[in-house]
C-alpha positions in Angstrom: 12.6 -1.7 11.7 9.4 0.2 11.1 10.1 4.3 11.6 7.6 7.1 11.7 8.1 10.9 11.2 6.3 13.5 10.0 7.0 15.6 7.2 5.0 19.2 6.3 4.1 19.8 2.6 2.7 23.1 1.3 -0.7 22.6 -0.6 0.2 24.9 -3.5 -3.8 25.6 -4.2 -4.7 26.9 -0.7 -1.4 28.4 0.3 -1.5 26.6 3.9 0.6 23.9 5.0 -0.5 19.8 5.4 0.7 17.1 7.9 1.9 14.2 5.4 3.4 11.0 8.0 5.9 8.7 6.6 6.2 5.2 7.9 9.6 3.4 7.3 8.8 -0.1 6.4 11.9 -2.3 8.2 15.4 -1.6 7.4 15.0 -2.2 3.7 13.7 1.7 2.3 10.5 1.4 1.2 8.3 3.9 3.1 4.7 4.3 2.8 3.4 8.3 2.8 -0.3 8.7 4.2 -1.7 11.6 2.2 -5.2 11.7 3.0 -6.9 9.2 5.9 -10.6 8.5 6.7 -10.5 11.4 8.5 -10.3 13.9 5.8 -12.5 12.4 3.3 -15.9 11.7 5.7 -14.7 8.4 5.0 -15.1 7.5 1.6 -10.9 7.3 0.4 -7.5 7.1 2.2 -4.7 7.9 0.2 -1.5 6.2 0.4 2.1 6.4 -1.4 4.0 3.2 -1.2 8.0 4.0 -1.8 8.8 0.5 -2.9 12.7 0.1 -2.9 14.8 -2.0 -5.2 14.5 -4.6 -2.7 10.7 -4.5 -2.1 8.8 -7.6 -3.2 4.7 -6.8 -2.8 2.2 -8.6 -1.1 1.2 -12.0 -2.1 -2.5 -12.7 -3.4 -4.8 -11.7 -1.0 -8.3 -10.4 -0.2 -10.2 -7.7 1.6 -14.1 -7.6 2.4 -14.4 -4.7 3.5 -12.6 -2.0 1.0 -11.2 -2.0 -2.4 -7.9 -1.2 -3.8 -6.6 0.7 -6.7 -3.2 1.4 -7.4 -2.2 3.7 -9.8 2.0 3.6 -11.2 3.6 6.6 -10.7 7.5 5.7 -11.1 9.1 2.4 -11.9 7.4 -1.4 -13.5 5.9 -3.4 -10.9 3.8 -7.2 -11.8 -0.1 -6.9 -10.9 -1.9 -10.0 -10.5 -5.8 -9.5 -10.6 -6.8 -13.3 -9.2 -6.3 -15.1 -12.6 -3.0 -13.3 -14.7 -0.4 -10.9 -14.1 0.5 -7.9 -15.9 3.2 -5.5 -16.2 2.0 -1.8 -14.4 4.1 1.4 -16.0 3.9 4.6 -14.8 0.3 6.2 -15.7 -0.8 2.6 -15.6 -3.9 1.5 -12.6 -5.2 -1.6 -11.9 -8.2 -1.7 -9.7 -9.1 -4.8 -6.7 -13.2 -4.5 -5.9 -14.1 -5.5 -2.3 -13.6 -9.3 -1.7 -11.4 -10.1 -5.0 -8.1 -11.6 -5.3 -4.9 -9.7 -6.1 -1.3 -9.2 -5.5 2.0 -6.9 -6.0 5.0 -8.1 -7.1 8.4 -6.5 -8.1 11.2 -8.3 -9.9 13.2 -5.7 -11.2 16.3 -4.3 -9.2 15.2 -0.2 -9.2 12.6 1.5 -7.0 8.7 1.9 -8.1 6.0 4.5 -6.8 2.7 3.5 -5.9 0.1 5.8 -5.0 -2.8 3.5 -3.4 -6.4 4.7 -3.3 -8.5 2.2 -0.4 -12.2 3.1 -0.7 -14.0 3.3 1.7 -12.1 5.1 3.6 -10.1 3.0 6.2 -7.3 3.8 8.5 -4.2 1.3 7.6 -1.4 2.9 9.2 -1.0 0.9 12.3 -0.7 -2.3 10.1 1.3 -0.5 7.9 3.5 0.3 10.8 3.1 -3.1 13.2 4.3 -4.5 9.1 8.0 -4.6 9.3 8.1 -5.0 13.2 6.0 -7.5 14.2 7.2 -11.2 15.0 6.0 -14.3 12.5 4.0 -15.4 15.5 1.8 -12.4 15.7 1.2 -11.8 12.7 -1.8 -14.0 11.6 -3.2 -12.1 13.6 -2.6 -8.4 12.4 -3.5 -9.6 8.5 -6.8 -10.3 10.5 -7.3 -7.3 12.6 -7.0 -5.4 9.4 -8.3 -7.2 7.0 -5.8 -8.8 5.1 -6.7 -12.9 4.2 -3.8 -14.0 2.2 -4.9 -17.2 -0.5 -3.3 -20.4 -1.7 -0.3 -19.9 -3.2 0.2 -18.7 -6.7 3.1 -18.7 -9.3 5.2 -15.2 -8.0 
């Protein structure tokens, strides 16, 4: 089940309230927080916080043709695949997947993890995240194609 809920967070620098949208990724407890979309950054970047639940696994090897992704681990540990090898990312570690580069994430540990994801140029991914957990298997390929997710042959997960 995917659910979205608005949350208000206050910017300490400006003193003004800013709306954060949280997207629930199914019943496992993972969420995506929309921190800044392309509208807020003149299309330069989209920023999301992915709170991976203990049971979350992460996406298989894939690439994007229209944007790059940068991941920054805030909490926990995740493994990142750069198209050649897997490496473990810990809090403060960063990984970057340029446009067209194969990459993947996996979380094999039983504890949660939190990542910041910056997409450049900014692309709206809210609909993709919202539909991901509820779409049927027959429509999943279309969803991936419509949102520039191109999965490659299986690599060692």
